[in-house]
N, C-alpha and C positions, 0 to 999 in steps of 0.2 A: 393353380388360380381356383381354378369348383372344387377341390379337395382340397382345401383351406380354406372357402370360407364356406364350404357346406359343413363340415368339420364345428367351426364358431358357431355357425347359423343352430346345429343342430345341440351344440354344447349351451347355447344361450337359451336354448328350448328347456333342455333338461333345465336349465336353471331356475326357468321362471315356473314350471310345474314344483319344482323343490320347496319353492319358498312361496307357492297359491296352497298349500297345505293336498295339491292331488301327490298321486305316484307313491302311496304307503304309507302308511298308518294303521289309522282304524276303518272296514273298510264300510263300513253301517255310517261312515261318518259322513254326515254333506259337507260338499266342498264349501271352504273359504273364501264370502264375497265380501269387496270393499265397500263399507258402509256409504255411504251420502250424506257431504260436509252437513252439520247438524251447526245450530246455533250456538253460543257461548252459555256454558252452564250455568246455571242457574245456582250463587253464595246459598250457602247452605246453612241454618243453624251450626252451633258449635255445640250444644247438650244433645240436639234430637239429631243432626242429622237430617232433618228437615228443611223445606226452600222457607225460606223468612215472609210470616204473612204479614197481607196488607195492615197500613200506619189504621189503629185504632181510634173512633171518632171520641171519644172523651179519656184522658190518659193520666190517674192520677200516681204518686211517689209519694218522697216520706215528709212532704211538706203538707198533705193534703191527710196527714192521719188525724186523726178521731173527727175530722171532717165529714159533710154531708159533700154528694156525688148528683149533681141531678140527670138521670138519663129520658129521651124518649125511647119507647115500646121501638123496637130492632135496633137500635145502637148498636154500639161494643166498646166494654171497656178494656182498656192494656191497669194496671196495675205494676208498677215497674220501681225493684228496689234494690238499693246496693249492694251487694254482696259478693264473698272472695267463698268456692266450695274447695281449692286447694288449704282448707281449714276443716275442711269437715262439715260444716255449715253449711243449711239450705232451708231457702224460706218456704213451707207447706202451708197449701188452706187448713185451715182450720174448717172442723164442724160447724154446723150451724146457719149458715144460711137458706133464704128458702129459695127449695130451687124450681118453686113456679114464677119467683119472680126472675130470676137471676138464674143463666147458665152459666156453668163455669166449660171453657170453650178448651177442652185436654190441659194437657200435666201444667205444670209452674215448668217453665222454662229458663237456662243458664246463655245466656250469651255473653265471651269475652269484650273485657273495653278497646273498641276497635284501635285507642292510641297504640298497643304494646299486643295488639293481638299475639297470642302463641307463648309468651311471655312468662315462663314460672312463677303462682304466688303472686298474681297482678291480680283481683279484682274485675267485675265487670255487673251487670246486672241482671236478675231475673224477675221474668216475666211473669205475670195472670194475666190471663184473656175470659170475658165473660160478653154475655152476650141474653140483655135484658128482653126479658120475655111479656110479661108482663104488668100493666100499674100495682105498684106496691111498696113497700120500702122493706128493705135487709139490710144486714150488716156483712160485710167482707173484713174476716180474720185471719191472718197468720204470722204462725211464730219461724222466728229464726235458732236453726237450731242443729245438733246433732242428729238423726235418727234412732241412732240404737243406744243413746245417752237418754237418762230420767227427764222428762219436760221440766223444765226450771217455772216459777212464777211468774209471768210475762212482767218482763220490763218496756223502757222506754227502746232501751235495744234488741230487744231481743218478741219483741214484736212488734205490730203495725194491723189496724183496722179504722173500715173508712164505711159511714153510713149509705148508702147508693137507696136513691129517691124514682122512682120508676114512672113518668107516668104515660 
């Protein structure tokens, strides 16, 4: 009886060593250690893989086109515009915004429509984020286009602009 129990115990120990990464492989490698349980991962942005950002103080969209957006110093602005990158089109910030008044916070990001995540050919939202730095006024202008094509003249369908007033 002792022999059978001893063999079973020895077999169990060998199995445990082989599954723990010990007893073979790279002699210089550190032994594997079980990770402590962690919180659930934070959802990622579809475009960048970054964690979602907090809600902006002010949001502008298609209904704000060519209008005025008041901001206070240090407030944040998110410009959200619909689009579909599967067509090759992207919303791209155009030069000309006064960097002393308004700072762009990262690239324009795309987020798929949550109603149809992962569905090919469906659109979503492009978001450009800004922070008000100092009192003044400036225009934010974006163009919806295929970056490899010649830029067409602005139309209501392929351009967006908003006047930002920081106090």
